[in-house]
Backbone bond lengths (Angstrom), bond angles and torsions (degrees), N, CA, C in turn:
res aa  C-N    CA-C-N  psi(-1)  N-CA   C-N-CA  omega(-1)  CA-C   N-CA-C  phi
1 X - - - 1.441 - - 1.531 108.46 -
2 X 1.330 114.80 132.63 1.462 120.71 178.89 1.531 109.11 -89.28
3 X 1.318 116.34 131.97 1.457 121.15 178.30 1.527 108.33 -111.73
4 X 1.326 116.39 121.08 1.461 121.19 177.27 1.510 109.12 -88.52
5 X 1.308 115.96 137.67 1.453 121.06 179.93 1.524 108.74 -115.48
6 X 1.311 116.57 130.26 1.462 121.48 177.11 1.522 108.16 -97.10
7 X 1.321 115.44 129.14 1.461 121.15 178.57 1.525 107.74 -112.43
8 X 1.311 117.24 120.66 1.465 122.68 -179.41 1.522 109.07 -82.84
9 X 1.332 116.20 112.33 1.465 121.81 -179.59 1.531 112.10 -103.14
10 X 1.307 116.44 8.40 1.460 119.46 -175.77 1.530 111.88 -73.69
11 X 1.316 114.33 151.06 1.455 122.09 176.72 1.526 108.84 -97.98
12 X 1.312 116.71 155.08 1.452 121.60 172.19 1.520 107.88 -78.53
13 X 1.323 117.48 128.40 1.459 120.63 178.93 1.524 108.91 -72.77
14 X 1.327 115.82 117.87 1.455 121.88 -179.17 1.522 109.70 -156.73
15 X 1.324 116.38 161.21 1.458 121.42 179.87 1.525 109.88 -53.35
16 X 1.339 116.41 133.22 1.453 121.40 178.57 1.515 115.09 87.35
17 X 1.338 119.07 2.41 1.462 121.49 -179.94 1.534 109.64 -59.79
18 X 1.314 116.79 149.35 1.458 120.90 -175.59 1.525 112.55 -66.20
19 X 1.327 115.02 147.44 1.452 122.47 173.13 1.518 107.45 -130.53
20 X 1.313 116.67 171.44 1.460 122.13 -176.61 1.522 113.12 -61.51
21 X 1.322 117.41 -42.02 1.463 121.50 -176.60 1.527 110.00 -149.69
22 X 1.308 116.57 161.92 1.462 121.53 -177.36 1.524 112.62 -59.56
23 X 1.335 117.58 -27.97 1.460 121.45 -177.16 1.520 113.68 -86.11
24 X 1.307 117.10 -5.44 1.459 121.07 -178.17 1.525 110.44 -75.68
25 X 1.342 118.35 144.75 1.470 120.67 -179.46 1.526 111.61 -56.58
26 X 1.323 117.51 131.11 1.464 120.31 179.52 1.528 111.97 -77.91
27 X 1.312 115.74 161.38 1.459 121.50 173.92 1.525 108.31 -69.94
28 X 1.331 116.15 133.65 1.465 121.56 177.49 1.520 109.21 -136.28
29 X 1.318 115.28 139.99 1.461 120.61 172.60 1.521 107.15 -136.68
30 X 1.305 114.68 130.91 1.467 120.52 -176.86 1.527 108.65 -132.33
31 X 1.313 115.74 129.27 1.475 120.19 177.73 1.516 107.70 -73.38
32 X 1.316 117.26 124.93 1.469 121.22 178.77 1.532 112.24 -118.50
33 X 1.293 117.33 -8.16 1.457 120.68 176.48 1.517 110.21 -143.84
34 X 1.326 116.05 131.47 1.466 121.93 179.25 1.521 108.70 -123.24
35 X 1.317 116.69 139.36 1.469 120.80 -178.19 1.522 111.61 -53.52
36 X 1.326 116.82 -45.41 1.463 119.96 -173.97 1.529 113.84 -78.97
37 X 1.326 118.94 -10.15 1.467 121.50 -179.93 1.528 111.13 -113.80
38 X 1.335 116.88 -62.12 1.469 121.40 -177.38 1.530 113.36 -90.58
39 X 1.334 116.62 -10.28 1.458 120.26 -179.73 1.513 114.36 84.00
40 X 1.318 117.73 13.20 1.455 122.67 178.65 1.518 109.47 -158.04
41 X 1.301 117.29 158.56 1.463 122.11 175.75 1.522 108.17 -109.26
42 X 1.330 117.12 110.32 1.458 121.47 178.03 1.517 110.02 -137.38
43 X 1.322 115.88 158.25 1.462 121.72 -179.05 1.520 110.62 -137.33
44 X 1.311 115.69 152.76 1.458 122.97 171.12 1.524 105.89 -102.65
45 X 1.325 116.86 123.00 1.457 122.21 -176.84 1.523 108.88 -123.00
46 X 1.342 116.76 131.12 1.468 119.94 176.30 1.521 109.97 -142.28
47 X 1.339 114.69 144.51 1.460 121.16 175.96 1.514 108.55 -166.68
48 X 1.316 116.71 155.70 1.452 122.03 179.45 1.517 111.57 -81.83
49 X 1.309 115.84 164.51 1.465 120.80 -177.78 1.526 113.78 -71.64
50 X 1.323 117.66 -9.19 1.468 121.12 176.35 1.521 111.74 -100.24
51 X 1.325 117.50 25.58 1.460 121.70 179.90 1.518 110.29 -90.96
52 X 1.325 116.12 128.65 1.466 123.24 173.06 1.523 112.89 59.54
53 X 1.342 117.10 -136.31 1.457 122.93 -175.37 1.525 110.97 -72.89
54 X 1.323 116.99 130.59 1.462 121.58 178.31 1.522 109.74 -92.95
55 X 1.314 116.02 104.54 1.458 119.25 176.33 1.521 110.74 -91.68
56 X 1.320 117.31 -13.35 1.459 121.71 -179.20 1.526 111.09 -115.93
57 X 1.299 117.38 32.53 1.468 121.80 -176.18 1.532 114.08 -51.39
58 X 1.334 120.80 -41.19 1.468 118.13 -179.91 1.525 112.96 -56.85
59 X 1.326 117.36 -35.08 1.454 121.51 -179.93 1.539 111.13 -64.84
60 X 1.294 117.58 -30.17 1.463 121.58 179.74 1.527 111.80 -69.62
61 X 1.317 116.98 -32.32 1.447 120.64 -171.11 1.532 115.72 -115.52
62 X 1.332 117.39 -17.83 1.461 121.39 -177.25 1.520 108.76 -124.54
63 X 1.341 117.10 123.99 1.445 120.88 178.86 1.530 109.40 -56.06
64 X 1.321 116.70 128.88 1.465 124.01 -176.19 1.531 112.31 60.27
65 X 1.333 115.65 25.03 1.468 120.93 -176.97 1.499 115.60 -66.45
């Protein structure tokens, strides 16, 4: 019997995480809602498609990849 093993290569999204190049948009997370103020916990999260692990690499290099 063949056993397939999944290896998680993903990075934790955090300030300073690697990107493809210095000019690429950095990872940002900003708290926009707090339980004790707005009554909810929410965040604004932004990052470019070249941040950390590329799970969609074919799309970057092959049209309709």
